[in-house]
C-alpha positions in Angstrom: 126.2 119.7 120.0 123.8 121.8 117.9 125.2 125.0 116.5 121.9 126.3 115.2 119.9 126.1 111.9 122.3 125.7 109.0 119.6 125.9 106.3 117.0 128.3 105.1 113.7 128.1 106.8 110.6 127.2 104.6 107.3 129.0 104.5 104.3 127.1 105.9 102.4 125.3 103.2 98.7 124.2 104.0 98.8 121.6 101.2 102.1 120.2 102.6 100.7 120.1 106.1 97.7 118.1 104.9 100.0 115.6 103.2 102.0 115.3 106.4 98.9 114.5 108.4 97.9 111.8 105.9 101.3 110.3 106.0 101.4 110.3 109.7 98.0 108.6 109.9 99.3 105.9 107.5 102.5 105.3 109.6 100.5 105.1 112.8 98.1 102.5 111.3 101.1 100.5 110.0 102.8 100.6 113.3 99.7 99.3 115.0 100.3 96.1 113.1 104.0 95.9 113.7 104.8 97.3 117.2 103.6 96.3 120.6 101.2 98.5 122.5 103.8 100.3 124.5 105.7 101.3 121.4 102.5 102.3 119.8 101.7 104.7 122.6 105.1 106.3 122.1 104.7 106.6 118.3 101.6 108.8 118.2 102.4 112.4 119.1 100.0 114.1 121.5 99.0 117.8 121.3 102.0 120.1 121.1 104.6 117.3 120.8 106.8 115.7 118.2 108.1 112.1 118.3 111.5 110.9 117.2 111.9 107.1 116.6 115.5 105.8 116.9 116.1 102.5 115.2 119.4 100.9 116.3 121.1 98.0 114.5 124.4 96.1 114.9 125.5 94.6 111.6 127.5 91.8 113.3 124.6 90.2 115.2 125.7 91.8 118.5 122.9 91.2 121.0 124.9 92.0 124.1 126.0 95.6 124.0 123.6 98.3 125.4 124.0 101.8 123.9 123.0 105.2 125.2 121.3 107.6 122.6 121.0 111.3 123.2 118.7 114.1 121.8 119.6 117.8 121.9 117.2 120.5 120.7 117.5 124.2 120.3 114.1 124.8 121.9 111.2 122.9 123.4 111.5 120.4 126.2 112.5 116.8 125.5 110.8 114.4 128.0 114.0 112.5 128.0 117.4 113.7 126.8 119.0 110.3 126.7 117.7 106.7 126.4 119.4 103.3 126.5 118.8 100.9 123.7 118.8 97.5 125.4 119.6 94.5 123.4 117.4 91.4 123.8 119.2 88.5 122.1 117.4 89.1 118.9 120.2 87.6 116.8 121.4 88.5 113.3 120.8 92.1 112.2 118.3 92.6 115.1 116.8 96.1 115.2 116.0 97.8 118.5 113.9 101.0 119.0 113.6 103.8 121.4 111.4 107.0 121.1 112.1 110.6 122.2 109.3 113.1 122.7 109.7 116.8 122.3 107.1 118.9 124.2 106.3 122.6 124.5 107.4 123.3 120.9 107.3 127.1 120.2 105.4 128.4 117.2 108.5 129.2 115.2 110.4 127.7 112.2 113.8 127.4 113.9 113.5 124.4 116.2 116.1 121.9 115.4 117.0 118.6 117.0 120.1 116.4 116.9 120.2 112.6 117.8 123.5 110.8 118.4 124.8 107.8 120.4 127.7 107.4 122.8 130.7 106.0 121.1 130.6 102.2 121.0 134.1 100.7 121.3 135.0 98.5 118.4 132.4 100.0 116.0 131.9 102.8 113.5 128.5 104.4 113.6 126.5 105.2 110.5 123.5 107.5 110.7 120.6 108.0 108.3 117.7 110.4 108.9 115.2 108.4 106.7 113.8 111.3 104.7 111.0 109.2 103.2 109.3 108.7 106.5 110.4 111.8 108.5 108.1 114.8 108.6 110.8 117.3 109.4 113.5 118.6 107.0 116.7 116.5 107.4 120.4 117.2 107.0 121.7 116.3 103.5 124.7 114.5 105.0 122.5 111.9 106.6 119.9 111.7 103.9 121.7 109.0 101.9 124.1 106.1 102.7 127.7 107.2 102.6 129.8 106.5 99.5 132.6 108.3 97.6 130.4 111.4 97.2 128.6 111.4 100.5 130.5 111.6 103.8 129.7 109.6 106.9 127.2 111.5 109.0 128.0 111.8 112.7 124.4 112.3 113.9 120.8 112.6 112.7 119.8 116.3 112.2 116.2 117.4 111.9 115.1 121.0 111.1 111.9 123.1 111.5 110.3 120.8 114.1 106.6 121.2 114.3 104.0 119.7 116.7 102.5 116.5 115.5 105.6 115.4 113.6 107.1 111.9 113.5 110.7 111.6 112.6 113.0 108.6 112.2 116.7 108.2 112.9 118.5 105.0 111.9 121.8 104.1 113.4 123.9 101.2 112.1 127.1 100.0 113.9 129.7 98.3 111.7 132.5 96.4 113.5 136.0 97.7 113.0 138.5 95.6 111.2 141.5 93.8 112.7 144.9 92.7 111.4 147.1 89.6 111.5 150.7 89.4 110.5 152.5 86.2 109.3 156.3 86.2 109.2 158.5 83.7 107.5 162.1 83.2 108.6 164.8 80.8 107.3 167.7 79.5 109.2 170.5 77.4 107.6 173.0 75.7 110.0 176.3 74.7 108.2 177.2 74.8 104.5 174.7 73.9 101.8 172.2 76.6 101.9 172.8 77.5 98.3 171.1 74.3 97.1 167.8 74.9 99.1 164.4 75.9 97.8 163.5 79.0 99.8 159.8 79.0 99.0 156.8 78.1 101.1 153.1 78.8 101.5 150.9 79.2 104.5 147.3 77.9 104.4 145.1 80.4 106.3 141.6 79.4 107.5 139.5 81.9 109.4 136.0 82.0 111.1 135.7 85.6 109.7 136.3 86.9 106.2 139.8 88.3 105.5 141.6 89.8 102.5 140.9 87.9 99.2 139.6 84.8 101.0 137.1 82.4 99.5 134.4 80.4 101.3 135.5 76.9 102.4 134.3 74.1 104.6 132.4 74.7 107.8 131.3 78.3 106.9 135.0 79.4 107.1 137.1 81.5 104.8 140.4 80.2 103.3 143.3 80.9 101.0 147.1 80.4 100.7 149.7 83.0 101.4 152.9 82.5 99.5 156.4 83.4 100.7 159.2 83.4 98.1 161.8 86.0 99.2 164.0 83.7 101.2 166.5 83.4 102.7 165.5 86.9 103.8 162.7 87.3 106.4 159.3 88.2 104.9 156.1 89.4 106.5 152.5 89.5 105.1 149.7 91.4 106.8 146.0 90.5 106.3 142.9 92.5 107.2 140.3 90.5 109.0 136.6 91.4 109.5 135.6 89.9 112.8 132.3 90.2 114.7 131.9 91.1 118.3 132.4 87.4 119.0 135.9 87.7 117.5 137.6 85.6 114.9 139.9 82.6 115.1 142.5 82.2 112.4 144.3 78.8 111.8 147.6 78.7 109.9 149.5 75.7 108.6 152.7 75.6 106.5 153.2 73.8 103.2 157.0 73.9 102.4 158.5 72.9 99.1 161.8 71.6 100.4 161.6 68.7 102.9 165.2 69.5 104.1 163.7 72.2 106.3 162.1 71.6 109.7 159.1 73.9 110.3 158.0 75.5 113.6 155.8 78.5 114.6 155.4 80.6 117.7 151.5 80.8 117.7 150.6 77.1 118.1 149.0 77.2 114.7 146.3 79.7 115.4 145.6 83.4 116.1 142.6 85.3 117.4 141.4 88.9 117.0 138.5 91.1 118.1 137.3 94.3 116.3 139.9 97.0 117.0 138.8 98.9 120.1 136.1 96.4 121.2 136.4 96.1 125.0 139.9 97.6 124.6 141.1 95.0 122.1 144.2 95.9 120.0 142.7 94.2 117.0 146.1 92.6 116.1 147.8 89.2 116.4 150.9 87.7 114.7 152.6 84.4 114.0 156.1 83.6 112.9 157.1 80.5 111.0 160.7 79.5 111.2 162.2 77.0 108.8 165.6 75.5 109.8 167.9 73.3 107.8 171.0 71.6 109.3 174.0 70.6 107.1 177.0 68.4 108.1 179.9 67.6 105.7 180.0 68.3 102.0 177.2 70.3 100.5 174.9 68.5 98.1 173.4 69.7 94.8 169.8 70.3 94.0 168.1 68.8 91.0 169.4 71.4 88.6 173.0 71.0 89.8 172.7 67.3 89.5 171.6 67.6 85.9 174.5 69.9 85.0 176.9 67.4 86.7 175.5 64.5 84.6 176.0 66.5 81.4 179.6 67.4 82.4 180.3 63.7 83.2 178.9 62.7 79.9 180.9 65.3 78.1 184.2 64.1 79.8 183.3 60.5 79.0 182.6 61.3 75.4 186.0 63.1 75.0 187.9 60.2 76.6 186.1 57.7 74.4 187.1 59.6 71.2 190.8 59.9 72.4 191.4 56.2 73.0 189.4 54.8 70.1 
């Protein structure tokens, strides 16, 4: 995947090399306190080698999915070109590490290495080269977290690899979003539909956050979705942010006119996974149908009744004046 060095090489600086050795000694000492012995052995470069620490994190507490990480270099000999990051049930925001070692590094300034992972279904990968701890020069794209000015890096790129270096690549996996669609349909059997109140709202309660929801009971997220375009059919689509465990969405209708019978085709609940996770579509839907049945003469709503009362009073008043 490497296409060569895309930046200007830097002249060797004895002062900079001394600072690098001091930083490396500090990191090794710190790691001795934080990492087990096996990881410690990987962290310290031997003569003629450079070490690349890859820190992998799922942002949805995924402790089940193993991921393969690769390293390609323009020169030198990686002791491993791919490693599997095995999860271990570490729970929320668990971080897992593997280490690559580059051996037989030539005495040049144009050795570059790229680290990337296999695509993980249902997730979008985010890379950061951690310039504050890495000894090598890093690609500007993966120097900072992505935002409106910085694009999303597709790998960790390191330039001018030298023996004795320690470099860090962080990979975050953010679960893809999902969608639910709620449709409202109105059916009126017989005459009388002109007096009905075609308005309703659906109470939506989800185990994962969704558009404009607020926290509610039991660590869930809730809000009402209003439908007021009746008697025409109307559909509202909501974006849901599920984890690898999926999300369950409960829906219940609150209608304003008791003349209607309410029914739905989803049993009052929907479920979604992150789009692409284990082949999931990331979509589900539910249709609410409100039906009113009329037999005989149509009736009036409250406004019609008020007008009728006023008319009757007017007729009565005129009759009273005429015969008195």
